[in-house]
N, C-alpha and C positions, 0 to 999 in steps of 0.2 A: 126608740131603744137602740142602745149600742150594742155592738157585737164582740164576742171574745173567741180567741184561738186557744185551744188547749194544747199544750206542749209537755213532753215528759219521755222517759224511758218506757220502751215497750213491755219492760217487766212490770209495769203498772197499768197495762192495758185494761184489766177489768175495772180497776178502781176509776181510771180516767173516763172510761165509757160510762159509768154509774154516775160520776160527777156531771159530765155532759148531759146525760139524760134527764138528770135532775134540774139542771139548768133550763133546759128547753120546755121541760114541764112548768117551769115558772115564768116562761114567756121569752127567754134571752134567744138572740141568735147565736149559734155555736158552730164554730168550724173545729172540726177534728181531724188529727192526723191520721194518715191511713198507715196503720201499723201492719206492715207486710207479713211479719211472722206470726204476730198475734192473730191475724186475720186467716191463719192456715197455710200462709205461703211457706214453702221450704226453699230457704236461700241456697242451699247445697245443691238443689236440683237445676239451678239455673247455669247455663254455660258462663264460664268465666268472662267470655268476650262480652256477654249480654249484661252480666252484673253491673257494669259501670252505667249503663243506660237505664236500667231499673232504678238505681240509686239516684241518678241524676233527675229522673223523672218525680220520683218521690220527693226529693229535697225541693225542687222547683215548685212542685204541687203545694208543698207546706209553706213554703216562703210566700206564695201568692195568697194564701190563706192569711198569713201574718199581715201582709200589706194591706188587706181589705179590712181586717178586724181592728176594732177601736182600742182593746186592750190585750194584752198577752197574759195567760196564766199557765204557771209553770206547775205541774204536780210533781213535785220533789219528796216524795215520802222519805223519811229520815235523813232528809238534805242531801239525797242522791240526785246529781245531774251528770248523766254521761256525755259522751263525746258530742252526739248529735244535739243534745239539749244545751250544751255549751255554744254550740254554733248558733242555734236558735236564739239564746240570749243576746249573743253579739249582734244578730240581725235586728233583734227588737230595738236593742239600744241605738244601733245604726239608723233604725227608722223612726226614732224618737217616740216609741210606744211605751206605754207605762206597763210595768211588769209586775203581776201579782204572783205570790208563791204560796204553796200549801204550807210548807215547813220553814220556820226561821233558821233552824239548826244546820246552818251550811258551813261547813268548815273553811271554805274558800273566801276569805274577806274580800277579795277582788271583785268576785262575783255577788257576794252579799250586798255590797254596796249600792249595786245597781236596782235593786228591788225597790219598788213604790210601797210594798206592804205585804203582809201576811193576812192570807184568807183561808180559813180551814172548811168551809162549806159553801155550797152553792147559794144558799139563803144570803149569806153575808156578801158574797160576790156580786149579787144583783145590786146592791147599793152603789156599786161602781159603773153598773151598765145603764143607770137611767139619766 
């Protein structure tokens, strides 16, 4: 069984978690992002000096997950990919990983041309994980 890492904006945290949960129920190996704010962390309560270390740790943690996963799945509802997701897409391309997305409707043609395919549900994504 191949593995997948889920990427996307923290604004879609509940949907990404539900998507990942369903994939796991179907037997997939799933790596999820640590969504600091969506997990209850309050960014503004971290001292300014410490913010760069928290961000660095979260970024490198997710890059590690991307390195070990076989495929990358971008949860980009309504075609939205924020700054962090753009960085993740670049990392995936540099790592020569196939990138599947939730939404084809992406206004950025330079980003859109990097996607391997559009997959709307966990059941269909499982076909790429076998």
